[in-house]
N, CA, C and O atoms as a GROMACS GRO file, in nm:
protein
  604
    1UNK      N    1   0.082  -0.126   0.007
    1UNK     CA    2   0.007  -0.004   0.003
    1UNK      C    3   0.089   0.139   0.008
    1UNK      O    4   0.197   0.153   0.067
    2UNK      N    5   0.028   0.230  -0.055
    2UNK     CA    6   0.101   0.344  -0.069
    2UNK      C    7   0.028   0.458   0.008
    2UNK      O    8  -0.095   0.471   0.004
    3UNK      N    9   0.118   0.547   0.082
    3UNK     CA   10   0.058   0.669   0.132
    3UNK      C   11   0.141   0.787   0.084
    3UNK      O   12   0.261   0.804   0.108
    4UNK      N   13   0.058   0.867   0.011
    4UNK     CA   14   0.089   1.001  -0.035
    4UNK      C   15   0.084   1.116   0.066
    4UNK      O   16  -0.007   1.122   0.149
    5UNK      N   17   0.194   1.219   0.060
    5UNK     CA   18   0.187   1.315   0.137
    5UNK      C   19   0.186   1.467   0.037
    5UNK      O   20   0.262   1.488  -0.057
    6UNK      N   21   0.104   1.539   0.076
    6UNK     CA   22   0.116   1.667   0.004
    6UNK      C   23   0.231   1.755   0.099
    6UNK      O   24   0.197   1.818   0.199
    7UNK      N   25   0.334   1.748   0.064
    7UNK     CA   26   0.446   1.757   0.150
    7UNK      C   27   0.464   1.908   0.192
    7UNK      O   28   0.507   1.936   0.304
    8UNK      N   29   0.434   1.996   0.108
    8UNK     CA   30   0.469   2.138   0.119
    8UNK      C   31   0.383   2.194   0.244
    8UNK      O   32   0.426   2.291   0.307
    9UNK      N   33   0.257   2.130   0.282
    9UNK     CA   34   0.171   2.192   0.394
    9UNK      C   35   0.166   2.089   0.510
    9UNK      O   36   0.101   2.112   0.612
   10UNK      N   37   0.235   1.978   0.492
   10UNK     CA   38   0.230   1.882   0.609
   10UNK      C   39   0.305   1.917   0.711
   10UNK      O   40   0.416   1.961   0.680
   11UNK      N   41   0.279   1.911   0.828
   11UNK     CA   42   0.351   1.952   0.958
   11UNK      C   43   0.481   1.826   0.959
   11UNK      O   44   0.457   1.711   0.921
   12UNK      N   45   0.603   1.864   1.002
   12UNK     CA   46   0.675   1.766   1.032
   12UNK      C   47   0.661   1.653   1.116
   12UNK      O   48   0.701   1.540   1.087
   13UNK      N   49   0.589   1.695   1.244
   13UNK     CA   50   0.548   1.573   1.322
   13UNK      C   51   0.449   1.468   1.257
   13UNK      O   52   0.445   1.353   1.302
   14UNK      N   53   0.379   1.504   1.164
   14UNK     CA   54   0.277   1.443   1.103
   14UNK      C   55   0.365   1.343   1.011
   14UNK      O   56   0.348   1.221   1.007
   15UNK      N   57   0.459   1.415   0.939
   15UNK     CA   58   0.531   1.327   0.820
   15UNK      C   59   0.620   1.218   0.891
   15UNK      O   60   0.634   1.107   0.839
   16UNK      N   61   0.690   1.256   1.028
   16UNK     CA   62   0.759   1.154   1.098
   16UNK      C   63   0.678   1.030   1.143
   16UNK      O   64   0.708   0.911   1.132
   17UNK      N   65   0.567   1.087   1.195
   17UNK     CA   66   0.455   0.959   1.213
   17UNK      C   67   0.419   0.886   1.115
   17UNK      O   68   0.390   0.768   1.135
   18UNK      N   69   0.413   0.949   0.976
   18UNK     CA   70   0.385   0.842   0.865
   18UNK      C   71   0.509   0.766   0.828
   18UNK      O   72   0.495   0.664   0.760
   19UNK      N   73   0.625   0.802   0.863
   19UNK     CA   74   0.737   0.718   0.818
   19UNK      C   75   0.744   0.611   0.912
   19UNK      O   76   0.762   0.493   0.881
   20UNK      N   77   0.726   0.661   1.044
   20UNK     CA   78   0.721   0.542   1.143
   20UNK      C   79   0.629   0.440   1.129
   20UNK      O   80   0.671   0.327   1.151
   21UNK      N   81   0.478   0.456   1.088
   21UNK     CA   82   0.380   0.364   1.053
   21UNK      C   83   0.440   0.278   0.909
   21UNK      O   84   0.418   0.160   0.885
   22UNK      N   85   0.511   0.362   0.832
   22UNK     CA   86   0.550   0.281   0.696
   22UNK      C   87   0.668   0.184   0.731
   22UNK      O   88   0.680   0.074   0.676
   23UNK      N   89   0.742   0.225   0.812
   23UNK     CA   90   0.847   0.149   0.851
   23UNK      C   91   0.783   0.018   0.919
   23UNK      O   92   0.822  -0.092   0.881
   24UNK      N   93   0.700   0.027   1.005
   24UNK     CA   94   0.631  -0.092   1.089
   24UNK      C   95   0.550  -0.164   1.005
   24UNK      O   96   0.543  -0.285   1.027
   25UNK      N   97   0.473  -0.106   0.892
   25UNK     CA   98   0.380  -0.189   0.834
   25UNK      C   99   0.427  -0.219   0.687
   25UNK      O  100   0.362  -0.285   0.606
   26UNK      N  101   0.547  -0.164   0.667
   26UNK     CA  102   0.609  -0.211   0.526
   26UNK      C  103   0.520  -0.134   0.405
   26UNK      O  104   0.483  -0.187   0.300
   27UNK      N  105   0.498  -0.011   0.444
   27UNK     CA  106   0.427   0.068   0.334
   27UNK      C  107   0.540   0.162   0.254
   27UNK      O  108   0.656   0.181   0.291
   28UNK      N  109   0.487   0.208   0.153
   28UNK     CA  110   0.558   0.300   0.036
   28UNK      C  111   0.497   0.430   0.088
   28UNK      O  112   0.379   0.440   0.122
   29UNK      N  113   0.594   0.540   0.090
   29UNK     CA  114   0.563   0.670   0.124
   29UNK      C  115   0.616   0.760   0.015
   29UNK      O  116   0.734   0.757  -0.020
   30UNK      N  117   0.510   0.851  -0.047
   30UNK     CA  118   0.556   0.921  -0.160
   30UNK      C  119   0.525   1.070  -0.119
   30UNK      O  120   0.411   1.113  -0.104
   31UNK      N  121   0.636   1.139  -0.104
   31UNK     CA  122   0.626   1.291  -0.053
   31UNK      C  123   0.631   1.367  -0.182
   31UNK      O  124   0.731   1.362  -0.253
   32UNK      N  125   0.499   1.456  -0.223
   32UNK     CA  126   0.500   1.520  -0.338
   32UNK      C  127   0.501   1.691  -0.298
   32UNK      O  128   0.412   1.745  -0.233
   33UNK      N  129   0.616   1.756  -0.349
   33UNK     CA  130   0.612   1.905  -0.315
   33UNK      C  131   0.631   1.969  -0.448
   33UNK      O  132   0.656   1.912  -0.554
   34UNK      N  133   0.614   2.112  -0.423
   34UNK     CA  134   0.638   2.216  -0.532
   34UNK      C  135   0.794   2.272  -0.506
   34UNK      O  136   0.846   2.343  -0.592
   35UNK      N  137   0.861   2.239  -0.391
   35UNK     CA  138   0.984   2.279  -0.363
   35UNK      C  139   1.050   2.171  -0.293
   35UNK      O  140   0.992   2.078  -0.237
   36UNK      N  141   1.192   2.192  -0.301
   36UNK     CA  142   1.274   2.099  -0.233
   36UNK      C  143   1.245   2.081  -0.101
   36UNK      O  144   1.205   2.182  -0.044
   37UNK      N  145   1.255   1.954  -0.017
   37UNK     CA  146   1.219   1.918   0.089
   37UNK      C  147   1.332   1.825   0.151
   37UNK      O  148   1.403   1.760   0.074
   38UNK      N  149   1.348   1.818   0.271
   38UNK     CA  150   1.436   1.718   0.342
   38UNK      C  151   1.346   1.595   0.340
   38UNK      O  152   1.229   1.603   0.379
   39UNK      N  153   1.402   1.478   0.295
   39UNK     CA  154   1.338   1.352   0.293
   39UNK      C  155   1.411   1.248   0.395
   39UNK      O  156   1.533   1.244   0.411
   40UNK      N  157   1.324   1.170   0.456
   40UNK     CA  158   1.373   1.091   0.560
   40UNK      C  159   1.478   0.974   0.482
   40UNK      O  160   1.450   0.928   0.372
   41UNK      N  161   1.581   0.941   0.545
   41UNK     CA  162   1.694   0.851   0.466
   41UNK      C  163   1.636   0.695   0.485
   41UNK      O  164   1.701   0.610   0.546
   42UNK      N  165   1.498   0.668   0.420
   42UNK     CA  166   1.463   0.540   0.439
   42UNK      C  167   1.425   0.493   0.291
   42UNK      O  168   1.369   0.575   0.218
   43UNK      N  169   1.452   0.368   0.246
   43UNK     CA  170   1.415   0.336   0.115
   43UNK      C  171   1.269   0.337   0.092
   43UNK      O  172   1.227   0.346  -0.023
   44UNK      N  173   1.192   0.329   0.188
   44UNK     CA  174   1.052   0.321   0.182
   44UNK      C  175   0.986   0.451   0.147
   44UNK      O  176   0.867   0.450   0.114
   45UNK      N  177   1.055   0.564   0.150
   45UNK     CA  178   1.012   0.697   0.110
   45UNK      C  179   1.086   0.761  -0.011
   45UNK      O  180   1.208   0.756  -0.026
   46UNK      N  181   0.991   0.828  -0.101
   46UNK     CA  182   1.030   0.876  -0.219
   46UNK      C  183   0.994   1.027  -0.211
   46UNK      O  184   0.893   1.060  -0.148
   47UNK      N  185   1.069   1.116  -0.269
   47UNK     CA  186   1.033   1.259  -0.281
   47UNK      C  187   1.029   1.282  -0.406
   47UNK      O  188   1.123   1.255  -0.481
   48UNK      N  189   0.907   1.342  -0.446
   48UNK     CA  190   0.867   1.404  -0.598
   48UNK      C  191   0.858   1.549  -0.583
   48UNK      O  192   0.762   1.606  -0.531
   49UNK      N  193   0.980   1.619  -0.640
   49UNK     CA  194   0.943   1.762  -0.666
   49UNK      C  195   0.891   1.802  -0.791
   49UNK      O  196   0.963   1.800  -0.891
   50UNK      N  197   0.765   1.840  -0.794
   50UNK     CA  198   0.698   1.887  -0.923
   50UNK      C  199   0.735   2.019  -0.971
   50UNK      O  200   0.746   2.109  -0.888
   51UNK      N  201   0.757   2.047  -1.116
   51UNK     CA  202   0.780   2.196  -1.145
   51UNK      C  203   0.672   2.288  -1.063
   51UNK      O  204   0.554   2.257  -1.051
   52UNK      N  205   0.724   2.390  -1.016
   52UNK     CA  206   0.646   2.505  -0.946
   52UNK      C  207   0.500   2.554  -1.054
   52UNK      O  208   0.510   2.574  -1.176
   53UNK      N  209   0.404   2.564  -0.992
   53UNK     CA  210   0.314   2.631  -1.074
   53UNK      C  211   0.176   2.605  -0.973
   53UNK      O  212   0.174   2.536  -0.871
   54UNK      N  213   0.056   2.688  -1.038
   54UNK     CA  214  -0.046   2.668  -0.941
   54UNK      C  215  -0.107   2.540  -0.945
   54UNK      O  216  -0.156   2.502  -1.052
   55UNK      N  217  -0.110   2.470  -0.845
   55UNK     CA  218  -0.163   2.337  -0.814
   55UNK      C  219  -0.110   2.209  -0.882
   55UNK      O  220  -0.176   2.108  -0.905
   56UNK      N  221   0.036   2.234  -0.912
   56UNK     CA  222   0.108   2.139  -0.985
   56UNK      C  223   0.114   2.014  -0.877
   56UNK      O  224   0.106   1.901  -0.925
   57UNK      N  225   0.126   2.025  -0.756
   57UNK     CA  226   0.172   1.905  -0.665
   57UNK      C  227   0.034   1.839  -0.653
   57UNK      O  228   0.020   1.717  -0.661
   58UNK      N  229  -0.069   1.926  -0.634
   58UNK     CA  230  -0.228   1.866  -0.633
   58UNK      C  231  -0.268   1.775  -0.749
   58UNK      O  232  -0.322   1.665  -0.737
   59UNK      N  233  -0.230   1.840  -0.876
   59UNK     CA  234  -0.271   1.774  -1.001
   59UNK      C  235  -0.174   1.659  -1.008
   59UNK      O  236  -0.215   1.557  -1.063
   60UNK      N  237  -0.041   1.659  -0.957
   60UNK     CA  238   0.031   1.534  -0.947
   60UNK      C  239  -0.034   1.417  -0.864
   60UNK      O  240  -0.042   1.299  -0.898
   61UNK      N  241  -0.074   1.469  -0.757
   61UNK     CA  242  -0.151   1.358  -0.646
   61UNK      C  243  -0.277   1.302  -0.700
   61UNK      O  244  -0.305   1.183  -0.686
   62UNK      N  245  -0.356   1.387  -0.762
   62UNK     CA  246  -0.477   1.336  -0.825
   62UNK      C  247  -0.448   1.257  -0.925
   62UNK      O  248  -0.519   1.157  -0.936
   63UNK      N  249  -0.354   1.275  -1.011
   63UNK     CA  250  -0.318   1.192  -1.145
   63UNK      C  251  -0.258   1.060  -1.101
   63UNK      O  252  -0.267   0.965  -1.179
   64UNK      N  253  -0.196   1.043  -0.982
   64UNK     CA  254  -0.107   0.937  -0.947
   64UNK      C  255  -0.159   0.846  -0.839
   64UNK      O  256  -0.146   0.723  -0.839
   65UNK      N  257  -0.223   0.922  -0.740
   65UNK     CA  258  -0.285   0.834  -0.630
   65UNK      C  259  -0.396   0.739  -0.695
   65UNK      O  260  -0.458   0.767  -0.798
   66UNK      N  261  -0.410   0.642  -0.632
   66UNK     CA  262  -0.524   0.531  -0.675
   66UNK      C  263  -0.604   0.486  -0.563
   66UNK      O  264  -0.567   0.481  -0.446
   67UNK      N  265  -0.722   0.453  -0.610
   67UNK     CA  266  -0.813   0.393  -0.499
   67UNK      C  267  -0.753   0.278  -0.430
   67UNK      O  268  -0.683   0.194  -0.486
   68UNK      N  269  -0.788   0.278  -0.286
   68UNK     CA  270  -0.697   0.190  -0.206
   68UNK      C  271  -0.571   0.248  -0.148
   68UNK      O  272  -0.507   0.195  -0.057
   69UNK      N  273  -0.544   0.351  -0.200
   69UNK     CA  274  -0.428   0.434  -0.147
   69UNK      C  275  -0.474   0.560  -0.026
   69UNK      O  276  -0.591   0.588   0.001
   70UNK      N  277  -0.392   0.605   0.016
   70UNK     CA  278  -0.405   0.718   0.118
   70UNK      C  279  -0.333   0.842   0.090
   70UNK      O  280  -0.213   0.841   0.062
   71UNK      N  281  -0.401   0.946   0.096
   71UNK     CA  282  -0.316   1.083   0.066
   71UNK      C  283  -0.355   1.174   0.184
   71UNK      O  284  -0.470   1.186   0.226
   72UNK      N  285  -0.243   1.238   0.233
   72UNK     CA  286  -0.245   1.317   0.357
   72UNK      C  287  -0.227   1.444   0.300
   72UNK      O  288  -0.125   1.474   0.239
   73UNK      N  289  -0.340   1.535   0.320
   73UNK     CA  290  -0.355   1.675   0.275
   73UNK      C  291  -0.453   1.751   0.364
   73UNK      O  292  -0.555   1.713   0.421
   74UNK      N  293  -0.387   1.882   0.358
   74UNK     CA  294  -0.500   1.978   0.423
   74UNK      C  295  -0.576   2.066   0.334
   74UNK      O  296  -0.659   2.147   0.376
   75UNK      N  297  -0.549   2.049   0.218
   75UNK     CA  298  -0.627   2.134   0.111
   75UNK      C  299  -0.741   2.065   0.071
   75UNK      O  300  -0.739   1.960   0.006
   76UNK      N  301  -0.859   2.135   0.116
   76UNK     CA  302  -1.000   2.076   0.099
   76UNK      C  303  -1.053   2.059  -0.044
   76UNK      O  304  -1.133   1.970  -0.072
   77UNK      N  305  -1.006   2.147  -0.134
   77UNK     CA  306  -1.034   2.119  -0.279
   77UNK      C  307  -0.954   1.995  -0.351
   77UNK      O  308  -0.998   1.918  -0.436
   78UNK      N  309  -0.839   1.998  -0.298
   78UNK     CA  310  -0.753   1.870  -0.346
   78UNK      C  311  -0.814   1.727  -0.283
   78UNK      O  312  -0.816   1.618  -0.342
   79UNK      N  313  -0.860   1.752  -0.160
   79UNK     CA  314  -0.915   1.636  -0.088
   79UNK      C  315  -1.060   1.582  -0.162
   79UNK      O  316  -1.095   1.464  -0.167
   80UNK      N  317  -1.129   1.694  -0.216
   80UNK     CA  318  -1.253   1.671  -0.282
   80UNK      C  319  -1.233   1.603  -0.407
   80UNK      O  320  -1.313   1.516  -0.442
   81UNK      N  321  -1.117   1.642  -0.491
   81UNK     CA  322  -1.078   1.567  -0.618
   81UNK      C  323  -1.041   1.442  -0.594
   81UNK      O  324  -1.074   1.354  -0.673
   82UNK      N  325  -0.964   1.413  -0.474
   82UNK     CA  326  -0.933   1.272  -0.438
   82UNK      C  327  -1.035   1.176  -0.411
   82UNK      O  328  -1.043   1.061  -0.456
   83UNK      N  329  -1.115   1.238  -0.328
   83UNK     CA  330  -1.237   1.144  -0.286
   83UNK      C  331  -1.340   1.116  -0.396
   83UNK      O  332  -1.400   1.009  -0.396
   84UNK      N  333  -1.364   1.218  -0.498
   84UNK     CA  334  -1.440   1.165  -0.600
   84UNK      C  335  -1.372   1.057  -0.690
   84UNK      O  336  -1.436   0.979  -0.760
   85UNK      N  337  -1.228   1.060  -0.682
   85UNK     CA  338  -1.161   0.928  -0.749
   85UNK      C  339  -1.155   0.805  -0.676
   85UNK      O  340  -1.119   0.696  -0.721
   86UNK      N  341  -1.200   0.835  -0.538
   86UNK     CA  342  -1.195   0.699  -0.461
   86UNK      C  343  -1.094   0.679  -0.395
   86UNK      O  344  -1.072   0.567  -0.349
   87UNK      N  345  -1.013   0.776  -0.376
   87UNK     CA  346  -0.888   0.795  -0.283
   87UNK      C  347  -0.919   0.830  -0.166
   87UNK      O  348  -1.010   0.911  -0.146
   88UNK      N  349  -0.844   0.770  -0.066
   88UNK     CA  350  -0.883   0.804   0.076
   88UNK      C  351  -0.803   0.912   0.106
   88UNK      O  352  -0.686   0.909   0.067
   89UNK      N  353  -0.846   1.014   0.173
   89UNK     CA  354  -0.769   1.140   0.224
   89UNK      C  355  -0.787   1.188   0.363
   89UNK      O  356  -0.896   1.191   0.419
   90UNK      N  357  -0.689   1.221   0.410
   90UNK     CA  358  -0.689   1.245   0.567
   90UNK      C  359  -0.614   1.377   0.591
   90UNK      O  360  -0.519   1.406   0.518
   91UNK      N  361  -0.651   1.454   0.685
   91UNK     CA  362  -0.572   1.586   0.714
   91UNK      C  363  -0.482   1.556   0.809
   91UNK      O  364  -0.503   1.454   0.875
   92UNK      N  365  -0.362   1.639   0.838
   92UNK     CA  366  -0.287   1.602   0.938
   92UNK      C  367  -0.337   1.622   1.089
   92UNK      O  368  -0.266   1.584   1.182
   93UNK      N  369  -0.448   1.678   1.108
   93UNK     CA  370  -0.507   1.674   1.241
   93UNK      C  371  -0.598   1.566   1.280
   93UNK      O  372  -0.647   1.561   1.392
   94UNK      N  373  -0.624   1.471   1.183
   94UNK     CA  374  -0.698   1.344   1.222
   94UNK      C  375  -0.821   1.348   1.157
   94UNK      O  376  -0.895   1.254   1.186
   95UNK      N  377  -0.866   1.434   1.073
   95UNK     CA  378  -1.009   1.438   1.013
   95UNK      C  379  -1.001   1.382   0.873
   95UNK      O  380  -0.926   1.424   0.785
   96UNK      N  381  -1.095   1.272   0.861
   96UNK     CA  382  -1.092   1.213   0.723
   96UNK      C  383  -1.179   1.288   0.648
   96UNK      O  384  -1.276   1.347   0.697
   97UNK      N  385  -1.151   1.288   0.529
   97UNK     CA  386  -1.234   1.345   0.396
   97UNK      C  387  -1.316   1.236   0.356
   97UNK      O  388  -1.266   1.125   0.335
   98UNK      N  389  -1.450   1.259   0.340
   98UNK     CA  390  -1.535   1.161   0.251
   98UNK      C  391  -1.633   1.219   0.184
   98UNK      O  392  -1.655   1.340   0.186
   99UNK      N  393  -1.705   1.121   0.111
   99UNK     CA  394  -1.833   1.177   0.039
   99UNK      C  395  -1.947   1.238   0.155
   99UNK      O  396  -2.021   1.326   0.111
  100UNK      N  397  -1.959   1.211   0.249
  100UNK     CA  398  -2.048   1.253   0.352
  100UNK      C  399  -1.999   1.376   0.391
  100UNK      O  400  -2.089   1.460   0.396
  101UNK      N  401  -1.885   1.419   0.422
  101UNK     CA  402  -1.825   1.548   0.487
  101UNK      C  403  -1.796   1.647   0.374
  101UNK      O  404  -1.815   1.766   0.400
  102UNK      N  405  -1.756   1.614   0.259
  102UNK     CA  406  -1.688   1.692   0.165
  102UNK      C  407  -1.767   1.814   0.121
  102UNK      O  408  -1.702   1.913   0.086
  103UNK      N  409  -1.909   1.817   0.118
  103UNK     CA  410  -1.981   1.940   0.089
  103UNK      C  411  -1.988   2.045   0.220
  103UNK      O  412  -1.986   2.168   0.212
  104UNK      N  413  -1.994   1.976   0.327
  104UNK     CA  414  -1.970   2.088   0.452
  104UNK      C  415  -1.835   2.145   0.449
  104UNK      O  416  -1.819   2.266   0.466
  105UNK      N  417  -1.728   2.058   0.428
  105UNK     CA  418  -1.595   2.079   0.436
  105UNK      C  419  -1.574   2.208   0.328
  105UNK      O  420  -1.528   2.318   0.361
  106UNK      N  421  -1.613   2.176   0.202
  106UNK     CA  422  -1.602   2.297   0.104
  106UNK      C  423  -1.657   2.421   0.137
  106UNK      O  424  -1.599   2.529   0.127
  107UNK      N  425  -1.785   2.400   0.180
  107UNK     CA  426  -1.867   2.532   0.210
  107UNK      C  427  -1.795   2.604   0.334
  107UNK      O  428  -1.782   2.726   0.328
  108UNK      N  429  -1.759   2.550   0.422
  108UNK     CA  430  -1.674   2.615   0.557
  108UNK      C  431  -1.566   2.656   0.484
  108UNK      O  432  -1.555   2.778   0.493
  109UNK      N  433  -1.469   2.598   0.407
  109UNK     CA  434  -1.348   2.657   0.359
  109UNK      C  435  -1.380   2.772   0.265
  109UNK      O  436  -1.292   2.857   0.251
  110UNK      N  437  -1.497   2.784   0.196
  110UNK     CA  438  -1.501   2.878   0.109
  110UNK      C  439  -1.570   3.012   0.185
  110UNK      O  440  -1.558   3.128   0.147
  111UNK      N  441  -1.636   2.968   0.291
  111UNK     CA  442  -1.686   3.079   0.376
  111UNK      C  443  -1.568   3.149   0.457
  111UNK      O  444  -1.564   3.272   0.456
  112UNK      N  445  -1.483   3.084   0.519
  112UNK     CA  446  -1.363   3.139   0.574
  112UNK      C  447  -1.283   3.194   0.480
  112UNK      O  448  -1.219   3.287   0.528
  113UNK      N  449  -1.257   3.170   0.344
  113UNK     CA  450  -1.195   3.235   0.271
  113UNK      C  451  -1.235   3.361   0.229
  113UNK      O  452  -1.155   3.452   0.205
  114UNK      N  453  -1.387   3.372   0.215
  114UNK     CA  454  -1.437   3.490   0.196
  114UNK      C  455  -1.435   3.582   0.301
  114UNK      O  456  -1.430   3.702   0.274
  115UNK      N  457  -1.440   3.540   0.427
  115UNK     CA  458  -1.431   3.627   0.539
  115UNK      C  459  -1.305   3.666   0.563
  115UNK      O  460  -1.287   3.774   0.620
  116UNK      N  461  -1.202   3.592   0.527
  116UNK     CA  462  -1.053   3.661   0.539
  116UNK      C  463  -1.023   3.745   0.436
  116UNK      O  464  -0.941   3.831   0.466
  117UNK      N  465  -1.071   3.746   0.309
  117UNK     CA  466  -1.056   3.839   0.203
  117UNK      C  467  -1.117   3.956   0.249
  117UNK      O  468  -1.055   4.061   0.232
  118UNK      N  469  -1.248   3.959   0.313
  118UNK     CA  470  -1.313   4.088   0.358
  118UNK      C  471  -1.246   4.140   0.485
  118UNK      O  472  -1.295   4.240   0.539
  119UNK      N  473  -1.134   4.079   0.541
  119UNK     CA  474  -1.095   4.126   0.655
  119UNK      C  475  -1.170   4.101   0.790
  119UNK      O  476  -1.135   4.164   0.891
  120UNK      N  477  -1.272   4.010   0.792
  120UNK     CA  478  -1.364   3.987   0.897
  120UNK      C  479  -1.310   3.887   0.989
  120UNK      O  480  -1.358   3.884   1.102
  121UNK      N  481  -1.209   3.798   0.955
  121UNK     CA  482  -1.148   3.697   1.049
  121UNK      C  483  -1.008   3.706   0.992
  121UNK      O  484  -0.984   3.743   0.876
  122UNK      N  485  -0.916   3.669   1.083
  122UNK     CA  486  -0.776   3.669   1.059
  122UNK      C  487  -0.717   3.523   1.106
  122UNK      O  488  -0.779   3.435   1.166
  123UNK      N  489  -0.590   3.522   1.066
  123UNK     CA  490  -0.509   3.418   1.158
  123UNK      C  491  -0.539   3.263   1.069
  123UNK      O  492  -0.617   3.258   0.974
  124UNK      N  493  -0.475   3.166   1.110
  124UNK     CA  494  -0.493   3.035   1.039
  124UNK      C  495  -0.524   2.943   1.153
  124UNK      O  496  -0.573   2.979   1.260
  125UNK      N  497  -0.491   2.818   1.120
  125UNK     CA  498  -0.503   2.708   1.225
  125UNK      C  499  -0.444   2.721   1.357
  125UNK      O  500  -0.346   2.796   1.353
  126UNK      N  501  -0.468   2.674   1.470
  126UNK     CA  502  -0.416   2.662   1.570
  126UNK      C  503  -0.284   2.569   1.549
  126UNK      O  504  -0.274   2.484   1.460
  127UNK      N  505  -0.174   2.601   1.658
  127UNK     CA  506  -0.058   2.528   1.647
  127UNK      C  507  -0.072   2.383   1.637
  127UNK      O  508  -0.172   2.332   1.687
  128UNK      N  509   0.009   2.314   1.583
  128UNK     CA  510   0.008   2.160   1.576
  128UNK      C  511   0.073   2.100   1.697
  128UNK      O  512   0.195   2.089   1.701
  129UNK      N  513  -0.011   2.058   1.803
  129UNK     CA  514   0.046   2.001   1.918
  129UNK      C  515   0.023   1.850   1.938
  129UNK      O  516  -0.012   1.782   1.842
  130UNK      N  517   0.038   1.805   2.040
  130UNK     CA  518   0.017   1.674   2.124
  130UNK      C  519  -0.124   1.615   2.070
  130UNK      O  520  -0.140   1.506   2.016
  131UNK      N  521  -0.215   1.705   2.095
  131UNK     CA  522  -0.356   1.650   2.067
  131UNK      C  523  -0.386   1.631   1.931
  131UNK      O  524  -0.466   1.542   1.901
  132UNK      N  525  -0.330   1.707   1.837
  132UNK     CA  526  -0.346   1.700   1.696
  132UNK      C  527  -0.266   1.589   1.636
  132UNK      O  528  -0.313   1.521   1.545
  133UNK      N  529  -0.146   1.569   1.683
  133UNK     CA  530  -0.067   1.472   1.653
  133UNK      C  531  -0.123   1.318   1.704
  133UNK      O  532  -0.102   1.216   1.638
  134UNK      N  533  -0.193   1.318   1.826
  134UNK     CA  534  -0.242   1.179   1.863
  134UNK      C  535  -0.362   1.155   1.786
  134UNK      O  536  -0.380   1.043   1.737
  135UNK      N  537  -0.451   1.254   1.768
  135UNK     CA  538  -0.586   1.227   1.665
  135UNK      C  539  -0.520   1.192   1.524
  135UNK      O  540  -0.582   1.107   1.459
  136UNK      N  541  -0.424   1.235   1.477
  136UNK     CA  542  -0.371   1.198   1.351
  136UNK      C  543  -0.332   1.069   1.344
  136UNK      O  544  -0.367   1.003   1.246
  137UNK      N  545  -0.245   1.002   1.456
  137UNK     CA  546  -0.196   0.877   1.470
  137UNK      C  547  -0.324   0.791   1.480
  137UNK      O  548  -0.330   0.685   1.418
  138UNK      N  549  -0.411   0.827   1.547
  138UNK     CA  550  -0.540   0.728   1.560
  138UNK      C  551  -0.597   0.711   1.433
  138UNK      O  552  -0.615   0.598   1.388
  139UNK      N  553  -0.636   0.841   1.353
  139UNK     CA  554  -0.698   0.822   1.228
  139UNK      C  555  -0.610   0.742   1.131
  139UNK      O  556  -0.663   0.665   1.051
  140UNK      N  557  -0.479   0.758   1.135
  140UNK     CA  558  -0.398   0.696   1.023
  140UNK      C  559  -0.391   0.550   1.062
  140UNK      O  560  -0.388   0.473   0.966
  141UNK      N  561  -0.389   0.498   1.183
  141UNK     CA  562  -0.397   0.363   1.224
  141UNK      C  563  -0.526   0.322   1.173
  141UNK      O  564  -0.524   0.228   1.094
  142UNK      N  565  -0.613   0.362   1.196
  142UNK     CA  566  -0.762   0.330   1.151
  142UNK      C  567  -0.773   0.300   1.001
  142UNK      O  568  -0.806   0.193   0.950
  143UNK      N  569  -0.741   0.411   0.940
  143UNK     CA  570  -0.765   0.419   0.784
  143UNK      C  571  -0.671   0.305   0.709
  143UNK      O  572  -0.710   0.236   0.615
  144UNK      N  573  -0.544   0.298   0.766
  144UNK     CA  574  -0.457   0.201   0.710
  144UNK      C  575  -0.499   0.073   0.734
  144UNK      O  576  -0.478  -0.006   0.642
  145UNK      N  577  -0.551   0.033   0.831
  145UNK     CA  578  -0.605  -0.100   0.864
  145UNK      C  579  -0.713  -0.122   0.779
  145UNK      O  580  -0.722  -0.229   0.720
  146UNK      N  581  -0.817  -0.015   0.763
  146UNK     CA  582  -0.930  -0.049   0.671
  146UNK      C  583  -0.885  -0.067   0.518
  146UNK      O  584  -0.931  -0.155   0.446
  147UNK      N  585  -0.790   0.026   0.479
  147UNK     CA  586  -0.735  -0.015   0.343
  147UNK      C  587  -0.668  -0.130   0.311
  147UNK      O  588  -0.670  -0.178   0.198
  148UNK      N  589  -0.599  -0.185   0.417
  148UNK     CA  590  -0.513  -0.306   0.408
  148UNK      C  591  -0.618  -0.423   0.405
  148UNK      O  592  -0.582  -0.529   0.355
  149UNK      N  593  -0.733  -0.412   0.451
  149UNK     CA  594  -0.826  -0.517   0.428
  149UNK      C  595  -0.877  -0.512   0.280
  149UNK      O  596  -0.929  -0.612   0.232
  150UNK      N  597  -0.865  -0.413   0.216
  150UNK     CA  598  -0.928  -0.428   0.068
  150UNK      C  599  -1.063  -0.387   0.076
  150UNK      O  600  -1.116  -0.367   0.186
  151UNK      N  601  -1.134  -0.369  -0.052
  151UNK     CA  602  -1.273  -0.333  -0.067
  151UNK      C  603  -1.374  -0.433  -0.004
  151UNK      O  604  -1.494  -0.411  -0.011
   0.00000   0.00000   0.00000
């Protein structure tokens, strides 16, 4: 099984956790980025740096990830494209994207984008701490177990 990472936006603690799972469960990890990244020195991890450009890494993930695989991403429109293709998607905070929640997630994302552009809200996500890391580890374990069983 392969786990893909939208590496430009994924927090390092989440990347480290994915590699730990990959080593333990004999998974392949593919980090996709629009700029050079440090890659863990394990044979099970590959880094693909795509040419820079609007959504180049997203397009690569959508074109190459397959049903039965998992993509770690924070980007809601990217997750929507993946879910429509039948690819599992999980954000680094442990929230899975699926057909049931994509409409709500897209609507919330669009609303907050509009409010930020109008200056009505500011800031971004809260810092990535132990709670987020634990939620991610639990969800990652659950999804990998589910995908390993097959359809």
